[in-house]
VOSE-695077 format. One record per residue: x, y, z of N, C-alpha, C in turn. Coordinates in pm, whole numbers, plus 50000, padded with zeros to 5 digits. Layout:
<site><n_px>X</n_px><n_py>Y</n_py><n_pz>Z</n_pz><ca_px>X</ca_px><ca_py>Y</ca_py><ca_pz>Z</ca_pz><c_px>X</c_px><c_py>Y</c_py><c_pz>Z</c_pz></site>
...
***
This chain:
<site><n_px>64848</n_px><n_py>10127</n_py><n_pz>63130</n_pz><ca_px>64862</ca_px><ca_py>10232</ca_py><ca_pz>63048</ca_pz><c_px>64912</c_px><c_py>10357</c_py><c_pz>63161</c_pz></site>
<site><n_px>64990</n_px><n_py>10418</n_py><n_pz>63115</n_pz><ca_px>65057</ca_px><ca_py>10520</ca_py><ca_pz>63140</ca_pz><c_px>64899</c_px><c_py>10645</c_py><c_pz>63173</c_pz></site>
<site><n_px>64965</n_px><n_py>10752</n_py><n_pz>63258</n_pz><ca_px>64876</ca_px><ca_py>10894</ca_py><ca_pz>63272</ca_pz><c_px>64895</c_px><c_py>10922</c_py><c_pz>63120</c_pz></site>
<site><n_px>65013</n_px><n_py>10936</n_py><n_pz>63095</n_pz><ca_px>65024</ca_px><ca_py>11010</ca_py><ca_pz>62902</ca_pz><c_px>64926</c_px><c_py>10929</c_py><c_pz>62830</c_pz></site>
<site><n_px>64929</n_px><n_py>10791</n_py><n_pz>62815</n_pz><ca_px>64871</ca_px><ca_py>10738</ca_py><ca_pz>62718</ca_pz><c_px>64696</c_px><c_py>10737</c_py><c_pz>62756</c_pz></site>
<site><n_px>64675</n_px><n_py>10749</n_py><n_pz>62859</n_pz><ca_px>64541</ca_px><ca_py>10772</ca_py><ca_pz>62924</ca_pz><c_px>64450</c_px><c_py>10909</c_py><c_pz>62874</c_pz></site>
<site><n_px>64528</n_px><n_py>10975</n_py><n_pz>62867</n_pz><ca_px>64499</ca_px><ca_py>11145</ca_py><ca_pz>62839</ca_pz><c_px>64487</c_px><c_py>11144</c_py><c_pz>62666</c_pz></site>
<site><n_px>64592</n_px><n_py>11115</n_py><n_pz>62622</n_pz><ca_px>64541</ca_px><ca_py>11124</ca_py><ca_pz>62487</ca_pz><c_px>64457</c_px><c_py>10993</c_py><c_pz>62424</c_pz></site>
<site><n_px>64418</n_px><n_py>10903</n_py><n_pz>62488</n_pz><ca_px>64345</ca_px><ca_py>10814</ca_py><ca_pz>62442</ca_pz><c_px>64176</c_px><c_py>10892</c_py><c_pz>62491</c_pz></site>
<site><n_px>64153</n_px><n_py>10943</n_py><n_pz>62615</n_pz><ca_px>64037</ca_px><ca_py>11012</ca_py><ca_pz>62615</ca_pz><c_px>64022</c_px><c_py>11126</c_py><c_pz>62555</c_pz></site>
<site><n_px>64108</n_px><n_py>11202</n_py><n_pz>62539</n_pz><ca_px>64102</ca_px><ca_py>11303</ca_py><ca_pz>62388</ca_pz><c_px>64047</c_px><c_py>11253</c_py><c_pz>62266</c_pz></site>
<site><n_px>64107</n_px><n_py>11189</n_py><n_pz>62219</n_pz><ca_px>64069</ca_px><ca_py>11109</ca_py><ca_pz>62109</ca_pz><c_px>63939</c_px><c_py>11037</c_py><c_pz>62096</c_pz></site>
<site><n_px>63892</n_px><n_py>10982</n_py><n_pz>62221</n_pz><ca_px>63775</ca_px><ca_py>10916</ca_py><ca_pz>62212</ca_pz><c_px>63659</c_px><c_py>11020</c_py><c_pz>62234</c_pz></site>
<site><n_px>63663</n_px><n_py>11134</n_py><n_pz>62315</n_pz><ca_px>63596</ca_px><ca_py>11241</ca_py><ca_pz>62303</ca_pz><c_px>63580</c_px><c_py>11353</c_py><c_pz>62188</c_pz></site>
<site><n_px>63650</n_px><n_py>11296</n_py><n_pz>62086</n_pz><ca_px>63652</ca_px><ca_py>11368</ca_py><ca_pz>61947</ca_pz><c_px>63710</c_px><c_py>11511</c_py><c_pz>62017</c_pz></site>
<site><n_px>63842</n_px><n_py>11530</n_py><n_pz>62092</n_pz><ca_px>63899</ca_px><ca_py>11647</ca_py><ca_pz>62115</ca_pz><c_px>64003</c_px><c_py>11701</c_py><c_pz>62060</c_pz></site>
<site><n_px>64078</n_px><n_py>11772</n_py><n_pz>62003</n_pz><ca_px>64200</ca_px><ca_py>11806</ca_py><ca_pz>61950</ca_pz><c_px>64265</c_px><c_py>11855</c_py><c_pz>62084</c_pz></site>
<site><n_px>64389</n_px><n_py>11890</n_py><n_pz>62056</n_pz><ca_px>64481</ca_px><ca_py>11897</ca_py><ca_pz>62153</ca_pz><c_px>64429</c_px><c_py>12026</c_py><c_pz>62207</c_pz></site>
<site><n_px>64401</n_px><n_py>12146</n_py><n_pz>62097</n_pz><ca_px>64359</ca_px><ca_py>12237</ca_py><ca_pz>62119</ca_pz><c_px>64232</c_px><c_py>12292</c_py><c_pz>62206</c_pz></site>
<site><n_px>64119</n_px><n_py>12206</n_py><n_pz>62132</n_pz><ca_px>64021</ca_px><ca_py>12195</ca_py><ca_pz>62235</ca_pz><c_px>64062</c_px><c_py>12141</c_py><c_pz>62380</c_pz></site>
<site><n_px>64138</n_px><n_py>12043</n_py><n_pz>62406</n_pz><ca_px>64175</ca_px><ca_py>11998</ca_py><ca_pz>62560</ca_pz><c_px>64225</c_px><c_py>12133</c_py><c_pz>62636</c_pz></site>
<site><n_px>64304</n_px><n_py>12208</n_py><n_pz>62526</n_pz><ca_px>64400</ca_px><ca_py>12290</ca_py><ca_pz>62603</ca_pz><c_px>64314</c_px><c_py>12407</c_py><c_pz>62677</c_pz></site>
<site><n_px>64218</n_px><n_py>12423</n_py><n_pz>62586</n_pz><ca_px>64099</ca_px><ca_py>12529</ca_py><ca_pz>62611</ca_pz><c_px>64012</c_px><c_py>12484</c_py><c_pz>62729</c_pz></site>
<site><n_px>63958</n_px><n_py>12354</n_py><n_pz>62718</n_pz><ca_px>63886</ca_px><ca_py>12302</ca_py><ca_pz>62809</ca_pz><c_px>63947</c_px><c_py>12319</c_py><c_pz>63004</c_pz></site>
<site><n_px>64075</n_px><n_py>12286</n_py><n_pz>62944</n_pz><ca_px>64169</ca_px><ca_py>12252</ca_py><ca_pz>63097</ca_pz><c_px>64239</c_px><c_py>12401</c_py><c_pz>63154</c_pz></site>
<site><n_px>64233</n_px><n_py>12498</n_py><n_pz>63049</n_pz><ca_px>64272</ca_px><ca_py>12616</ca_py><ca_pz>63086</ca_pz><c_px>64464</c_px><c_py>12623</c_py><c_pz>63075</c_pz></site>
<site><n_px>64502</n_px><n_py>12563</n_py><n_pz>62983</n_pz><ca_px>64635</ca_px><ca_py>12538</ca_py><ca_pz>62955</ca_pz><c_px>64661</c_px><c_py>12558</c_py><c_pz>62821</c_pz></site>
<site><n_px>64819</n_px><n_py>12575</n_py><n_pz>62785</n_pz><ca_px>64846</ca_px><ca_py>12581</ca_py><ca_pz>62649</ca_pz><c_px>64858</c_px><c_py>12432</c_py><c_pz>62584</c_pz></site>
<site><n_px>64842</n_px><n_py>12445</n_py><n_pz>62436</n_pz><ca_px>64884</ca_px><ca_py>12343</ca_py><ca_pz>62365</ca_pz><c_px>65016</c_px><c_py>12274</c_py><c_pz>62409</c_pz></site>
<site><n_px>65112</n_px><n_py>12324</n_py><n_pz>62415</n_pz><ca_px>65259</ca_px><ca_py>12290</ca_py><ca_pz>62383</ca_pz><c_px>65233</c_px><c_py>12220</c_py><c_pz>62546</c_pz></site>
<site><n_px>65160</n_px><n_py>12250</n_py><n_pz>62644</n_pz><ca_px>65138</ca_px><ca_py>12154</ca_py><ca_pz>62764</ca_pz><c_px>65068</c_px><c_py>12023</c_py><c_pz>62740</c_pz></site>
<site><n_px>64986</n_px><n_py>12067</n_py><n_pz>62678</n_pz><ca_px>64932</ca_px><ca_py>11934</ca_py><ca_pz>62633</ca_pz><c_px>64957</c_px><c_py>11842</c_py><c_pz>62553</c_pz></site>
<site><n_px>65077</n_px><n_py>11884</n_py><n_pz>62483</n_pz><ca_px>65168</ca_px><ca_py>11790</ca_py><ca_pz>62386</ca_pz><c_px>65248</c_px><c_py>11746</c_py><c_pz>62518</c_pz></site>
<site><n_px>65293</n_px><n_py>11814</n_py><n_pz>62600</n_pz><ca_px>65416</ca_px><ca_py>11760</ca_py><ca_pz>62668</ca_pz><c_px>65307</c_px><c_py>11647</c_py><c_pz>62781</c_pz></site>
<site><n_px>65236</n_px><n_py>11668</n_py><n_pz>62823</n_pz><ca_px>65142</ca_px><ca_py>11553</ca_py><ca_pz>62925</ca_pz><c_px>65130</c_px><c_py>11449</c_py><c_pz>62843</c_pz></site>
<site><n_px>65068</n_px><n_py>11448</n_py><n_pz>62689</n_pz><ca_px>65040</ca_px><ca_py>11356</ca_py><ca_pz>62617</ca_pz><c_px>65198</c_px><c_py>11243</c_py><c_pz>62571</c_pz></site>
<site><n_px>65277</n_px><n_py>11332</n_py><n_pz>62573</n_pz><ca_px>65440</ca_px><ca_py>11270</ca_py><ca_pz>62545</ca_pz><c_px>65463</c_px><c_py>11216</c_py><c_pz>62654</c_pz></site>
<site><n_px>65424</n_px><n_py>11235</n_py><n_pz>62798</n_pz><ca_px>65477</ca_px><ca_py>11213</ca_py><ca_pz>62920</ca_pz><c_px>65607</c_px><c_py>11289</c_py><c_pz>62992</c_pz></site>
<site><n_px>65644</n_px><n_py>11399</n_py><n_pz>62896</n_pz><ca_px>65762</ca_px><ca_py>11455</ca_py><ca_pz>62931</ca_pz><c_px>65724</c_px><c_py>11523</c_py><c_pz>63092</c_pz></site>
<site><n_px>65595</n_px><n_py>11596</n_py><n_pz>63106</n_pz><ca_px>65525</ca_px><ca_py>11630</ca_py><ca_pz>63260</ca_pz><c_px>65425</c_px><c_py>11580</c_py><c_pz>63281</c_pz></site>
<site><n_px>65406</n_px><n_py>11546</n_py><n_pz>63406</n_pz><ca_px>65268</ca_px><ca_py>11496</ca_py><ca_pz>63477</ca_pz><c_px>65183</c_px><c_py>11607</c_py><c_pz>63509</c_pz></site>
<site><n_px>65037</n_px><n_py>11605</n_py><n_pz>63474</n_pz><ca_px>64955</ca_px><ca_py>11740</ca_py><ca_pz>63504</ca_pz><c_px>64952</c_px><c_py>11691</c_py><c_pz>63665</c_pz></site>
<site><n_px>64902</n_px><n_py>11781</n_py><n_pz>63723</n_pz><ca_px>64860</ca_px><ca_py>11793</ca_py><ca_pz>63878</ca_pz><c_px>64747</c_px><c_py>11747</c_py><c_pz>63899</c_pz></site>
<site><n_px>64680</n_px><n_py>11705</n_py><n_pz>64020</n_pz><ca_px>64584</ca_px><ca_py>11622</ca_py><ca_pz>64057</ca_pz><c_px>64447</c_px><c_py>11716</c_py><c_pz>63973</c_pz></site>
<site><n_px>64435</n_px><n_py>11819</n_py><n_pz>64003</n_pz><ca_px>64348</ca_px><ca_py>11888</ca_py><ca_pz>63981</ca_pz><c_px>64335</c_px><c_py>11901</c_py><c_pz>63843</c_pz></site>
<site><n_px>64424</n_px><n_py>11902</n_py><n_pz>63762</n_pz><ca_px>64450</ca_px><ca_py>11909</ca_py><ca_pz>63591</ca_pz><c_px>64395</c_px><c_py>11766</c_py><c_pz>63562</c_pz></site>
<site><n_px>64439</n_px><n_py>11677</n_py><n_pz>63620</n_pz><ca_px>64359</ca_px><ca_py>11545</ca_py><ca_pz>63568</ca_pz><c_px>64188</c_px><c_py>11541</c_py><c_pz>63592</c_pz></site>
<site><n_px>64151</n_px><n_py>11577</n_py><n_pz>63741</n_pz><ca_px>64003</ca_px><ca_py>11579</ca_py><ca_pz>63746</ca_pz><c_px>63936</c_px><c_py>11650</c_py><c_pz>63630</c_pz></site>
<site><n_px>64017</n_px><n_py>11790</n_py><n_pz>63575</n_pz><ca_px>63968</ca_px><ca_py>11869</ca_py><ca_pz>63446</ca_pz><c_px>63940</c_px><c_py>11765</c_py><c_pz>63320</c_pz></site>
<site><n_px>64065</n_px><n_py>11716</n_py><n_pz>63306</n_pz><ca_px>64067</ca_px><ca_py>11636</ca_py><ca_pz>63183</ca_pz><c_px>63976</c_px><c_py>11517</c_py><c_pz>63171</c_pz></site>
<site><n_px>63953</n_px><n_py>11445</n_py><n_pz>63279</n_pz><ca_px>63875</ca_px><ca_py>11357</ca_py><ca_pz>63258</ca_pz><c_px>63751</c_px><c_py>11366</c_py><c_pz>63350</c_pz></site>
<site><n_px>63718</n_px><n_py>11460</n_py><n_pz>63394</n_pz><ca_px>63573</ca_px><ca_py>11529</ca_py><ca_pz>63423</ca_pz><c_px>63547</c_px><c_py>11424</c_py><c_pz>63535</c_pz></site>
<site><n_px>63625</n_px><n_py>11398</n_py><n_pz>63634</n_pz><ca_px>63566</ca_px><ca_py>11288</ca_py><ca_pz>63730</ca_pz><c_px>63694</c_px><c_py>11320</c_py><c_pz>63866</c_pz></site>
<site><n_px>63645</n_px><n_py>11309</n_py><n_pz>63972</n_pz><ca_px>63732</ca_px><ca_py>11314</ca_py><ca_pz>64119</ca_pz><c_px>63840</c_px><c_py>11237</c_py><c_pz>64084</c_pz></site>
<site><n_px>63966</n_px><n_py>11226</n_py><n_pz>64117</n_pz><ca_px>64075</ca_px><ca_py>11189</ca_py><ca_pz>64121</ca_pz><c_px>64059</c_px><c_py>11053</c_py><c_pz>64155</c_pz></site>
<site><n_px>64005</n_px><n_py>11018</n_py><n_pz>64279</n_pz><ca_px>63985</ca_px><ca_py>10918</ca_py><ca_pz>64356</ca_pz><c_px>63889</c_px><c_py>10832</c_py><c_pz>64250</c_pz></site>
<site><n_px>63793</n_px><n_py>10867</n_py><n_pz>64236</n_pz><ca_px>63751</ca_px><ca_py>10756</ca_py><ca_pz>64132</ca_pz><c_px>63840</c_px><c_py>10730</c_py><c_pz>64003</c_pz></site>
<site><n_px>63915</n_px><n_py>10809</n_py><n_pz>63926</n_pz><ca_px>64028</ca_px><ca_py>10768</ca_py><ca_pz>63807</ca_pz><c_px>64089</c_px><c_py>10657</c_py><c_pz>63890</c_pz></site>
<site><n_px>64159</n_px><n_py>10683</n_py><n_pz>64006</n_pz><ca_px>64235</ca_px><ca_py>10572</ca_py><ca_pz>64086</ca_pz><c_px>64160</c_px><c_py>10443</c_py><c_pz>64078</c_pz></site>
<site><n_px>64050</n_px><n_py>10467</n_py><n_pz>64139</n_pz><ca_px>63977</ca_px><ca_py>10339</ca_py><ca_pz>64170</ca_pz><c_px>63952</c_px><c_py>10266</c_py><c_pz>64033</c_pz></site>
<site><n_px>63934</n_px><n_py>10315</n_py><n_pz>63942</n_pz><ca_px>63891</ca_px><ca_py>10265</ca_py><ca_pz>63808</ca_pz><c_px>64031</c_px><c_py>10198</c_py><c_pz>63739</c_pz></site>
<site><n_px>64158</n_px><n_py>10255</n_py><n_pz>63741</n_pz><ca_px>64276</ca_px><ca_py>10217</ca_py><ca_pz>63686</ca_pz><c_px>64283</c_px><c_py>10079</c_py><c_pz>63778</c_pz></site>
<site><n_px>64282</n_px><n_py>10084</n_py><n_pz>63912</n_pz><ca_px>64285</ca_px><ca_py>09952</ca_py><ca_pz>64035</ca_pz><c_px>64195</c_px><c_py>09858</c_py><c_pz>63951</c_pz></site>
<site><n_px>64070</n_px><n_py>09881</n_py><n_pz>63947</n_pz><ca_px>63990</ca_px><ca_py>09777</ca_py><ca_pz>63877</ca_pz><c_px>64015</c_px><c_py>09694</c_py><c_pz>63757</c_pz></site>
<site><n_px>64065</n_px><n_py>09824</n_py><n_pz>63659</n_pz><ca_px>64078</ca_px><ca_py>09759</ca_py><ca_pz>63547</ca_pz><c_px>64219</c_px><c_py>09706</c_py><c_pz>63547</c_pz></site>
<site><n_px>64321</n_px><n_py>09701</n_py><n_pz>63600</n_pz><ca_px>64440</ca_px><ca_py>09609</ca_py><ca_pz>63652</ca_pz><c_px>64420</c_px><c_py>09505</c_py><c_pz>63729</c_pz></site>
<site><n_px>64283</n_px><n_py>09502</n_py><n_pz>63776</n_pz><ca_px>64269</ca_px><ca_py>09347</ca_py><ca_pz>63876</ca_pz><c_px>64331</c_px><c_py>09369</c_py><c_pz>64030</c_pz></site>
<site><n_px>64357</n_px><n_py>09467</n_py><n_pz>64048</n_pz><ca_px>64417</ca_px><ca_py>09517</ca_py><ca_pz>64174</ca_pz><c_px>64326</c_px><c_py>09497</c_py><c_pz>64283</c_pz></site>
<site><n_px>64195</n_px><n_py>09581</n_py><n_pz>64223</n_pz><ca_px>64105</ca_px><ca_py>09548</ca_py><ca_pz>64382</ca_pz><c_px>63964</c_px><c_py>09499</c_py><c_pz>64256</c_pz></site>
***
C-alpha cells in the first residue's frame, strides 16, 4: 500500500471528508487531494498529524504488515 492509499483509506475509515482532514492537519483541500493522488508526499510531521501516531510507529506497523519484521 502506498502512502497515498493509506491516507485515503485512513480518512474514509474514520469517516472524514477531505475537507475535515484538511482542517485537522492545517492544509488545503487541494493539498489533501494531491496527497491522496500521490502527486505530492506529505512531510513526516504531516503524516504524524494525519495518522495521529508517531512516524516510527507508523513505519513499524507497515513493516509488520508486510512481513518484513
